[in-house]
C-alpha positions as CSV (number, residue, x, y, z in Angstrom):
1,M,-0.4,-0.2,0.0
2,S,1.2,3.3,-0.8
3,K,2.2,5.7,1.5
4,T,0.3,9.4,1.7
5,L,3.2,12.3,1.5
6,F,1.7,16.0,2.1
7,V,4.0,17.6,-0.4
8,C,4.6,21.7,-0.1
9,Q,3.6,22.8,-3.7
10,N,5.8,25.5,-3.3
11,C,9.0,24.1,-2.6
12,G,8.8,20.3,-2.6
13,A,8.9,19.8,1.0
14,E,8.1,16.7,2.4
15,H,5.6,16.3,5.4
16,R,4.2,13.5,7.7
17,K,0.9,15.5,8.1
18,W,-0.8,18.6,6.6
19,M,0.1,21.9,8.2
20,G,-1.0,25.4,7.7
21,Q,2.1,27.2,6.8
22,C,5.5,24.9,5.2
23,P,8.3,25.2,8.0
24,D,10.1,25.5,5.5
25,C,9.6,28.0,2.6
26,L,6.6,29.4,4.9
27,A,4.7,29.3,2.4
28,W,0.8,29.3,3.4
29,N,-1.9,26.6,2.6
30,S,0.4,25.4,-0.5
31,I,0.4,21.6,1.4
32,A,-1.9,18.6,-0.9
33,E,-1.5,15.2,-0.3
34,E,-0.1,13.1,-2.8
35,V,0.5,9.8,-3.4
36,P,4.4,8.5,-4.2
37,A,4.6,6.4,-7.5
38,E,5.6,2.5,-6.3
39,M,10.0,2.1,-7.6
40,P,9.5,-0.2,-10.7
41,H,10.4,-3.7,-9.5
42,G,14.3,-4.7,-10.1
43,A,15.2,-0.7,-9.9
44,G,18.3,0.1,-7.9
45,G,20.2,-2.5,-9.5
46,K,23.7,-2.6,-10.7
47,A,23.9,0.5,-13.4
48,E,26.9,0.4,-16.2
49,P,29.7,2.2,-15.4
50,L,29.8,5.7,-17.2
51,A,32.7,6.7,-20.5
52,P,34.6,9.4,-19.4
53,D,36.3,11.5,-21.7
54,A,39.0,14.3,-21.2
55,I,38.1,17.6,-21.3
56,T,40.8,18.4,-24.1
57,A,39.3,15.9,-26.5
58,I,35.5,17.0,-26.2
59,D,34.9,19.1,-29.4
60,S,32.7,21.9,-28.1
61,Q,31.8,23.1,-31.5
62,A,30.5,20.3,-32.5
63,A,26.8,21.6,-32.1
64,P,27.0,25.1,-33.5
65,R,24.5,27.6,-31.9
66,Q,21.8,28.0,-34.3
67,S,19.5,31.4,-34.8
68,S,15.6,31.5,-33.7
69,G,14.7,34.2,-36.8
70,I,14.7,36.7,-34.0
71,D,17.6,38.5,-33.3
72,E,16.5,39.8,-29.6
73,L,15.9,36.6,-28.2
74,D,19.1,35.0,-29.3
75,R,20.9,38.2,-27.5
76,V,19.2,36.7,-24.4
77,L,19.9,33.4,-25.0
78,G,24.0,34.4,-25.5
79,G,23.8,34.1,-29.7
80,G,21.3,31.5,-30.5
81,I,19.4,28.3,-29.9
82,V,22.3,25.3,-28.9
83,P,20.8,21.7,-29.7
84,G,20.0,19.7,-27.4
85,S,19.4,22.6,-24.3
86,A,16.3,23.6,-21.8
87,V,15.2,26.7,-21.9
88,L,12.3,27.4,-19.2
89,L,10.2,30.9,-20.2
90,G,8.4,32.8,-18.0
91,G,5.7,35.4,-17.5
92,E,2.3,36.9,-16.5
93,P,-0.8,35.6,-18.3
94,G,-1.1,37.8,-21.2
95,I,2.4,39.0,-21.8
96,G,3.3,37.3,-24.8
97,K,5.2,34.0,-24.2
98,S,3.0,32.0,-26.3
99,T,3.1,34.8,-29.4
100,L,7.6,34.9,-29.2
101,L,7.5,31.1,-29.3
102,L,5.1,30.8,-31.7
103,Q,6.9,33.6,-34.3
104,A,10.0,31.5,-33.0
105,A,9.2,28.5,-33.9
106,A,8.0,29.4,-37.6
107,R,11.0,31.1,-38.4
108,F,13.7,27.9,-37.1
109,A,11.0,25.4,-39.1
110,A,13.2,26.8,-42.1
111,H,15.6,24.8,-40.8
112,G,14.4,22.0,-39.9
113,P,11.4,20.5,-39.0
114,V,9.5,22.4,-35.2
115,L,7.0,20.2,-32.6
116,Y,5.0,22.8,-30.9
117,V,2.7,20.9,-28.3
118,T,-0.1,22.9,-26.5
119,G,-1.3,22.2,-24.0
120,E,-4.2,25.1,-23.0
121,E,-5.3,25.8,-26.2
122,S,-5.9,23.3,-29.3
123,A,-4.5,23.3,-32.0
124,Q,-7.0,25.6,-34.2
125,Q,-6.5,28.4,-32.1
126,V,-2.8,27.8,-31.8
127,R,-2.9,28.2,-35.5
128,M,-5.7,31.5,-36.3
129,R,-3.1,33.2,-34.4
130,G,-0.4,32.0,-36.1
131,E,-2.3,33.8,-39.1
132,R,-2.4,37.1,-37.5
133,I,1.2,37.8,-36.4
134,D,2.4,35.8,-40.1
135,A,3.9,32.7,-38.3
136,L,2.7,29.7,-40.9
137,H,5.6,27.2,-42.0
138,A,5.0,24.1,-43.5
139,G,7.9,22.3,-41.0
140,L,6.1,23.6,-37.4
141,Q,4.1,20.8,-36.4
142,L,1.6,21.4,-34.2
143,A,-0.2,18.9,-31.4
144,A,-2.8,19.1,-28.6
145,G,-1.9,17.4,-25.7
146,T,-0.9,17.1,-22.4
147,E,0.3,13.2,-22.2
148,L,4.1,13.2,-21.3
149,E,4.1,9.8,-22.7
150,G,2.7,10.8,-25.7
151,I,4.7,14.0,-26.2
152,L,7.8,12.0,-25.7
153,A,6.7,9.1,-28.4
154,T,5.9,11.9,-30.6
155,A,8.8,13.8,-30.0
156,A,10.8,10.3,-30.7
157,K,9.1,10.0,-34.2
158,L,9.8,13.2,-35.7
159,K,12.3,13.8,-34.1
160,P,12.5,17.8,-34.8
161,G,15.3,20.0,-34.1
162,L,12.8,22.3,-31.7
163,L,10.3,20.9,-29.1
164,I,8.3,24.0,-27.5
165,V,5.8,22.6,-24.8
166,D,3.2,24.7,-23.7
167,S,2.9,24.9,-20.4
168,I,4.8,22.6,-18.5
169,Q,2.7,23.0,-15.7
170,T,-0.6,21.1,-18.0
171,T,2.3,18.1,-18.6
172,T,0.9,15.2,-16.6
173,T,2.6,11.5,-16.5
174,N,0.7,8.2,-16.3
175,R,3.1,7.1,-13.5
176,L,1.8,9.4,-11.2
177,T,-1.8,10.5,-9.6
178,S,-1.4,13.8,-8.6
179,A,-2.9,16.6,-10.2
180,P,-1.8,18.7,-13.1
181,G,0.7,21.4,-11.6
182,T,1.6,20.3,-8.7
183,V,5.4,19.9,-7.6
184,A,5.6,15.6,-8.5
185,Q,3.9,15.7,-11.8
186,V,6.5,19.1,-12.8
187,R,9.4,17.8,-11.1
188,D,8.9,14.4,-13.2
189,C,7.7,15.5,-16.5
190,A,10.3,18.4,-16.8
191,S,13.0,15.6,-15.9
192,A,11.6,13.0,-18.7
193,L,11.7,16.2,-21.5
194,I,15.2,17.2,-20.4
195,R,16.6,13.5,-20.7
196,Q,15.3,13.3,-24.1
197,A,16.4,16.6,-25.4
198,K,19.7,15.5,-23.9
199,K,20.2,12.1,-25.3
200,M,18.2,12.9,-28.8
201,G,19.9,16.7,-29.4
202,H,17.0,18.4,-30.0
203,A,16.7,22.2,-28.0
204,L,13.6,22.0,-25.8
205,I,11.8,25.2,-24.7
206,L,8.8,25.3,-21.5
207,I,6.4,27.5,-21.1
208,G,6.1,28.5,-17.4
209,H,3.6,29.5,-15.3
210,V,4.5,32.9,-12.9
211,T,3.0,32.9,-9.0
212,K,1.3,36.2,-7.3
213,D,4.8,37.1,-6.6
214,G,6.2,36.4,-10.4
215,S,7.9,33.8,-9.8
216,I,7.9,30.4,-11.8
217,A,5.5,28.0,-9.9
218,G,6.3,24.9,-9.2
219,P,9.9,23.4,-7.0
220,R,12.1,25.7,-7.1
221,V,14.2,22.5,-8.5
222,L,12.9,23.4,-12.0
223,E,15.4,26.4,-12.8
224,H,17.9,24.2,-11.6
225,M,17.4,21.3,-14.1
226,V,17.2,23.6,-16.9
227,D,19.6,25.7,-19.1
228,A,18.6,29.1,-18.7
229,V,15.9,30.9,-17.6
230,L,14.4,33.7,-19.1
231,Y,11.4,35.9,-17.6
232,F,9.4,38.3,-20.0
233,E,8.2,41.2,-18.0
234,G,6.2,44.3,-19.0
235,D,3.1,46.1,-18.0
236,H,0.1,46.0,-19.8
237,G,-0.4,49.4,-19.9
238,Y,3.1,49.8,-22.3
239,A,3.4,48.5,-25.6
240,H,7.0,47.4,-24.6
241,R,8.4,44.0,-23.3
242,I,11.2,43.4,-21.8
243,L,13.0,39.4,-21.9
244,R,15.4,39.0,-19.0
245,A,17.8,35.8,-18.9
246,V,18.0,34.9,-14.8
247,K,19.8,32.2,-15.6
248,N,21.9,31.2,-18.7
249,R,25.0,28.5,-19.0
250,F,25.6,29.5,-22.7
251,G,25.8,33.3,-21.7
252,P,25.4,36.4,-19.9
253,A,22.7,36.3,-17.0
254,G,21.1,39.7,-16.7
255,E,21.0,39.8,-20.4
256,I,18.2,41.8,-22.1
257,G,15.7,41.7,-25.0
258,V,13.0,44.5,-25.5
259,F,9.9,43.9,-27.9
260,E,7.1,45.9,-29.0
261,M,3.6,44.5,-29.0
262,S,2.1,44.7,-31.9
263,D,-1.2,44.0,-34.1
264,A,1.7,41.9,-36.2
265,G,3.2,39.7,-33.1
266,L,5.8,40.9,-31.1
267,I,8.5,43.5,-33.3
268,G,12.9,43.3,-31.8
269,I,13.9,46.5,-30.9
270,R,17.6,48.0,-31.2
271,D,17.4,51.2,-30.5
272,A,15.7,50.6,-26.9
273,S,17.0,53.7,-25.5
274,R,14.9,56.3,-27.4
275,I,11.6,54.4,-26.2
276,F,12.5,55.0,-23.1
277,L,13.2,59.3,-23.4
278,A,10.8,59.2,-25.9
279,E,8.3,61.5,-23.7
280,R,11.3,62.7,-21.6
281,A,10.0,66.4,-20.6
282,K,13.1,68.6,-20.8
283,D,14.2,71.1,-18.2
284,T,11.9,69.8,-15.8
285,P,12.9,69.3,-11.6
286,G,13.1,65.7,-10.8
287,S,14.4,63.9,-14.1
288,V,17.8,62.8,-14.4
289,V,18.9,60.4,-17.1
290,L,20.6,57.3,-15.9
291,A,23.2,55.7,-18.4
292,C,22.3,51.9,-17.2
293,L,23.6,48.6,-17.8
294,E,21.3,45.4,-18.7
295,G,23.7,42.6,-18.9
296,T,26.1,43.5,-21.9
297,R,23.6,46.1,-23.1
298,P,23.6,49.5,-22.3
299,L,21.1,51.4,-21.6
300,L,19.6,55.2,-20.8
301,V,16.7,55.5,-19.0
302,E,15.0,58.5,-17.1
303,V,14.6,58.2,-13.3
304,Q,11.9,60.7,-11.7
305,A,11.1,62.1,-8.3
306,L,8.7,63.7,-6.7
307,V,9.7,65.3,-3.0
308,A,5.8,66.7,-1.3
309,P,5.6,67.2,2.1
310,T,3.9,64.7,4.4
311,V,0.6,64.3,6.1
312,Y,1.2,61.3,8.4
313,A,4.1,61.3,11.9
314,T,6.4,58.8,9.2
315,P,7.1,60.1,6.0
316,K,6.7,57.8,2.8
317,R,9.8,56.1,1.2
318,S,7.9,54.4,-2.2
319,A,9.8,53.3,-5.6
320,V,8.6,51.8,-8.7
321,G,11.0,50.3,-11.1
322,L,13.4,50.2,-8.2
323,D,14.3,48.6,-4.9
324,P,12.0,49.9,-2.0
325,A,14.7,50.0,1.0
326,R,18.0,50.3,-1.6
327,V,15.6,53.9,-2.3
328,A,15.4,54.7,1.8
329,M,18.7,54.2,2.7
330,L,20.2,56.4,-0.5
331,T,17.3,59.1,1.2
332,A,19.2,58.7,4.4
333,V,22.5,59.2,2.9
334,L,21.6,62.3,1.6
335,E,19.7,63.6,4.4
336,R,23.1,62.9,6.7
337,R,26.0,63.7,4.3
338,I,24.2,66.6,2.3
339,G,22.1,68.0,5.1
340,I,18.5,68.2,3.5
341,P,16.0,67.9,5.7
342,L,14.0,64.8,4.5
343,S,12.2,64.0,7.4
344,S,9.1,65.4,7.2
345,Q,8.7,65.0,3.0
346,D,7.5,62.1,1.3
347,I,9.3,60.8,-1.3
348,Y,8.9,58.9,-4.4
349,V,11.0,57.5,-7.1
350,N,10.1,56.0,-10.7
351,V,12.0,54.7,-13.4
352,A,10.0,56.1,-17.0
353,G,8.4,53.6,-18.9
354,G,8.2,51.0,-17.0
355,A,12.2,49.7,-16.9
356,R,13.2,47.9,-13.6
357,I,16.5,48.6,-12.8
358,Q,18.6,46.6,-10.2
359,E,22.3,48.1,-10.5
360,P,23.8,50.1,-8.2
361,A,25.2,51.8,-10.8
362,A,21.3,54.5,-10.7
363,D,22.6,55.1,-7.0
364,L,23.6,58.6,-8.2
365,A,20.8,59.7,-10.4
366,V,18.1,58.7,-7.8
367,L,20.3,61.2,-5.8
368,L,20.4,63.8,-7.9
369,A,16.9,63.1,-8.7
370,V,15.7,63.6,-5.5
371,I,17.4,66.7,-4.7
372,S,16.4,68.5,-7.4
373,A,13.2,67.2,-6.9
374,Y,13.7,69.3,-3.5
375,R,15.0,72.5,-4.3
376,D,13.0,72.9,-7.8
377,K,15.9,73.2,-9.8
378,P,16.0,70.8,-12.5
379,L,19.8,69.6,-14.2
380,A,20.8,70.5,-17.6
381,S,19.5,68.4,-20.3
382,D,22.2,66.9,-21.9
383,I,24.0,65.0,-18.4
384,A,23.4,61.7,-18.4
385,V,25.3,60.0,-14.5
386,F,26.2,56.7,-13.3
387,G,27.4,55.7,-10.0
388,E,27.3,53.5,-6.7
389,V,26.9,55.9,-3.7
390,G,27.9,54.7,-0.1
391,L,27.0,55.1,2.7
392,T,30.0,57.8,3.5
393,G,28.4,59.6,0.4
394,E,31.4,58.7,-1.9
395,V,30.7,58.0,-5.2
396,R,32.3,54.5,-6.1
397,P,33.1,53.5,-10.3
398,V,30.5,50.7,-12.0
399,G,31.4,48.5,-14.7
400,Q,31.7,49.3,-18.4
401,P,31.9,52.9,-18.4
402,E,32.7,53.4,-21.6
403,A,29.5,51.1,-23.2
404,R,27.3,54.0,-21.2
405,V,29.5,56.8,-22.7
406,R,28.8,55.6,-26.4
407,E,25.5,54.7,-25.3
408,A,24.9,58.9,-23.7
409,A,27.0,59.7,-27.3
410,S,24.7,58.1,-29.5
411,L,21.7,59.8,-28.2
412,G,23.4,63.4,-28.0
413,F,24.3,63.8,-23.9
414,S,27.3,66.1,-24.2
415,R,28.4,65.4,-20.8
416,V,28.3,62.7,-18.7
417,M,28.8,62.4,-14.6
418,M,30.8,58.9,-13.5
419,S,33.4,58.7,-10.8
420,R,37.2,59.9,-10.9
421,D,37.9,55.9,-11.5
422,N,35.5,55.7,-14.1
423,Q,36.4,58.7,-15.5
424,A,39.8,57.8,-15.9
425,R,39.5,54.5,-17.3
426,V,37.5,56.0,-19.9
427,Q,40.5,58.6,-20.6
428,D,43.2,55.7,-20.8
429,A,40.5,53.3,-23.2
430,D,41.0,57.2,-25.2
431,L,37.7,57.2,-26.0
432,V,36.8,60.8,-26.8
433,A,39.5,61.0,-29.5
434,K,37.8,57.8,-30.8
435,M,34.5,59.7,-31.0
436,R,36.4,63.0,-32.6
437,R,38.3,61.1,-35.8
438,S,34.8,59.7,-36.3
439,S,32.8,62.5,-36.1
440,K,30.4,61.2,-33.5
441,T,29.1,63.7,-30.5
442,V,32.2,64.5,-28.4
443,V,31.1,63.6,-24.3
444,D,32.5,65.6,-21.2
445,C,33.3,63.2,-18.7
446,I,32.2,65.6,-15.7
447,P,34.8,63.1,-12.3
448,V,32.8,63.5,-9.1
449,H,34.6,61.8,-5.7
450,R,32.3,62.5,-3.3
451,L,28.0,62.7,-3.4
452,A,28.6,67.1,-2.7
453,D,30.9,67.3,-6.0
454,A,27.9,65.7,-7.7
455,V,25.7,68.1,-6.6
456,Q,28.0,71.5,-7.1
457,A,28.8,70.5,-10.7
458,G,25.0,69.3,-11.4
459,L,23.1,71.7,-9.1
460,A,25.0,74.4,-8.9
């Protein structure tokens, strides 16, 4: 007789009895009853030894990358789709996951057969979307089903170059009696699909549901099993979407791709900085242009701040697109090191356009925006800034200042404020001289060492 277990659907922890809160991950109402599958007769016996090879004898170019046909998707993946790789794509409902992969599948089908398995829609519904976004190709095979065994058999018969499963939470295996989407089902189905992809050499892309907090539903082990984890970000109020790689074994983590949602599907945008600065109001207090870096991609965004007298005993600190805790810390640095009385002021900080900035290079832009809003004095419209600010008020260097300066110059900014160490690195690279020889916009670097120097240079 099978022994009943109670498994947390959030972290996968097993318990002997039901509880309202999981003691491992502290999630409420996430424990469900499951009956584990019995081990097949004869399992656990002797295994054949592995056949290791010297790492120097392994050819890394035996399976070259293949383009998905979408430049922005290739950028996020590190240059293209690697045969035998497993990619997990997550995002909110309606953000464009299925649309993007259907476009990629139709273009990838020009090089070989593609199998698209849909477990949430019928084949006719996918065909209708394909007609709307012009994603039809004879090499793209559609199949509607949720049984793992049927998907594996179809892939073994068709031998596709790319297998897309939409979605992993709807896929079930006959070996388990638990409901679809449970920890056991998601883990076992994903494991079987990944094993087959590695064995047959075809690429695998899984679409995953997300929870209320934005993380991919199911056990965390699912993200460890795949080679790359991509998240689709974006506000439904904006036309653009951001595809971010939070894990990538074949490229840089943190890389982003920018898309615009249109009637014809998702369109890749190379010059994303112009979109984020398109509606920027120049010579307005509280507005500062930040030269940030997402993965290897330089990006210019507008950081806005609003300072208003508080009506409560405790002033409010709110941030959209930035870490609220870091904004609160920077406010304390500003009050302590510059002497601006902010204990009676509410502070609101926003990254315009719906972008989300995670690097500390945004510190200097946030502080200058708050000071500009408090003094009601705008920063010069031709200045872009970047730099990390410490608790003592020092401005610290950040990575790849040359790429940030080039991006600022390409959009017509004539001055860039940065730390002294970053300014010395730009001079060592002889970047300004190269711009002058190529007849591009020449950028003057404004070096600052302390926060007070930045305030003096930008808002004097």
